[in-house]
C-alpha positions in Angstrom: -179.9 -265.3 167.0 -178.7 -266.7 163.8 -176.8 -269.9 163.4 -173.1 -269.6 162.4 -173.3 -273.0 160.7 -174.7 -271.4 157.5 -171.9 -268.9 157.3 -169.3 -271.7 157.6 -171.1 -273.7 155.0 -171.1 -270.8 152.5 -167.4 -270.1 153.1 -166.6 -273.8 152.7 -168.4 -274.0 149.4 -166.6 -270.9 148.1 -163.2 -272.5 148.9 -163.9 -275.9 147.2 -161.7 -276.9 144.3 -163.3 -276.9 140.8 -164.4 -280.2 139.3 -161.6 -282.3 137.9 -163.3 -282.1 134.5 -163.0 -278.4 134.4 -159.4 -278.2 135.5 -156.6 -277.7 133.0 -154.1 -280.5 132.6 -151.2 -280.4 135.0 -148.2 -278.5 133.8 -144.8 -280.1 133.8 -142.8 -278.4 136.5 -139.4 -279.8 135.8 -137.6 -279.0 132.6 -136.1 -282.0 130.7 -132.7 -282.0 129.2 -131.2 -284.4 126.6 -127.5 -285.2 126.3 -126.0 -285.1 122.8 -122.4 -285.8 123.6 -120.4 -289.0 122.8 -119.5 -290.1 126.3 -121.2 -289.9 129.7 -121.6 -286.5 131.5 -122.2 -285.6 135.1 -123.2 -282.1 136.1 -123.9 -280.6 139.5 -126.8 -278.2 139.7 -125.4 -275.0 141.1 -128.5 -274.1 143.0 -130.0 -277.4 144.1 -126.6 -279.2 144.5 -128.1 -282.2 142.8 -125.9 -284.4 140.5 -127.3 -285.1 137.1 -125.8 -288.1 135.4 -126.3 -288.5 131.7 -124.9 -292.0 131.0 -125.2 -292.1 127.2 -126.0 -290.1 124.1 -129.8 -289.4 124.1 -130.2 -289.7 127.9 -132.9 -287.5 129.2 -133.3 -286.2 132.7 -135.8 -283.9 134.5 -133.9 -281.2 136.3 -134.7 -278.9 139.2 -136.2 -275.7 137.6 -133.7 -273.6 139.6 -130.8 -275.3 137.8 -132.3 -274.8 134.4 -130.4 -271.6 133.4 -127.0 -273.1 134.3 -127.6 -276.5 132.5 -128.8 -274.6 129.4 -125.3 -273.3 129.1 -123.6 -276.7 129.3 -122.2 -277.9 125.9 -124.0 -281.0 124.6 -127.1 -280.5 126.8 -130.3 -279.2 125.3 -133.7 -278.6 126.7 -136.4 -280.9 125.2 -139.3 -280.3 127.4 
């Protein structure tokens, strides 16, 4: 009879993550928007329900990716990253 330990060992080695040196850099998951208006702006994300408060010109916030399409249509907001 064979030992099942060798099978487990081979499966475990196949499922291991690649070395950190070989992995690509992490991708930013949340888009960033900048505010270009003159006063403060508060926007509610229609999907997440989250409130985004841009308190001054040039303010930048990371937003939920699900809210991205709606915020892209808001005047004085532009995606910067």
